[in-house]
C-alpha positions in Angstrom: 12.0 -16.4 -10.1 9.1 -14.7 -7.5 9.7 -13.5 -4.1 8.0 -15.2 -1.7 5.1 -14.5 0.7 4.1 -11.0 1.3 4.0 -11.5 4.9 7.2 -10.5 6.5 7.3 -12.7 9.5 8.4 -10.2 11.8 5.8 -7.3 12.1 7.3 -4.0 12.9 5.6 -0.6 12.5 4.9 0.9 8.9 7.8 3.4 7.9 6.6 7.4 7.7 7.8 8.5 4.3 5.9 11.8 4.4 3.6 13.0 7.0 0.7 11.4 4.8 2.5 8.4 3.6 3.4 5.3 5.1 5.5 2.4 3.5 4.3 -1.1 5.3 4.1 -4.7 4.9 1.0 -6.9 3.8 0.3 -7.7 7.4 0.4 -3.7 8.3 -2.4 -3.2 5.3 -4.6 -6.4 6.5 -4.4 -5.0 10.5 -7.2 -2.7 11.0 -6.2 -1.7 14.3 -3.0 -0.9 13.1 -4.6 1.4 10.3 -6.4 3.2 12.9 -3.7 3.8 15.2 -1.5 5.5 12.7 -4.6 7.2 10.9 -4.2 5.2 7.5 -7.4 5.4 5.7 -5.9 4.5 2.1 -3.7 1.6 0.8 -1.8 1.3 -2.4 -1.3 -2.5 -2.8 1.8 -3.2 -5.4 1.2 -6.9 -5.9 -0.6 -9.6 -8.1 -1.6 -11.8 -5.0 -1.6 -10.0 -1.7 -5.2 -9.5 -0.2 -6.8 -6.4 -0.4 -8.0 -5.2 3.0 -11.7 -6.1 3.8 -11.7 -3.3 6.3 -11.0 -0.4 3.6 -14.1 1.5 2.2 -14.8 1.3 -1.4 -12.4 3.6 -3.3 -10.1 3.7 -0.7 -7.5 0.9 -1.8 -5.7 0.5 -5.1 -4.0 -2.5 -6.5 -1.0 -2.2 -9.1 -0.8 -5.6 -10.3 3.0 -6.2 -10.8 5.2 -9.2 -10.0 7.8 -8.8 -7.4 10.7 -9.4 -9.9 13.7 -7.3 -11.2 12.3 -7.5 -14.6 8.8 -6.2 -13.8 8.3 -3.1 -15.8 6.7 -0.9 -13.1 7.0 2.4 -14.9 3.9 2.0 -16.7 2.0 2.1 -13.6 3.7 5.4 -11.7 1.1 7.8 -13.1 -1.9 5.9 -11.7 -0.1 5.5 -8.4 1.0 9.1 -8.4 -2.3 10.3 -9.1 -3.8 8.1 -6.1 -0.9 9.2 -3.6 -1.2 12.8 -4.8 -5.1 12.9 -4.4 -4.3 11.5 -0.5 -2.0 14.4 0.0 -4.7 17.0 -1.4 -7.3 15.5 0.9 -4.8 15.4 4.1 -3.6 19.0 3.6 -7.3 20.5 3.2 
């Protein structure tokens, strides 16, 4: 069973997880004004089908191609995601 659309229906602002890290919806990632307002330059897209933002610079997006199911093995992608997030942290702190 798959979850439905990446669009939330009700768009709230992204949630600040760490000073350099936000959790948001597909709508957030595609909204260039919102990204600018929150100073978000990089997007980690965890989906197989949600579109990548055309506004993002080359190398500023990483897609982890997993299905949104309870049985999907996401552990195999942790190192790649952590490396991407870690590089952002180093960039923001320097």
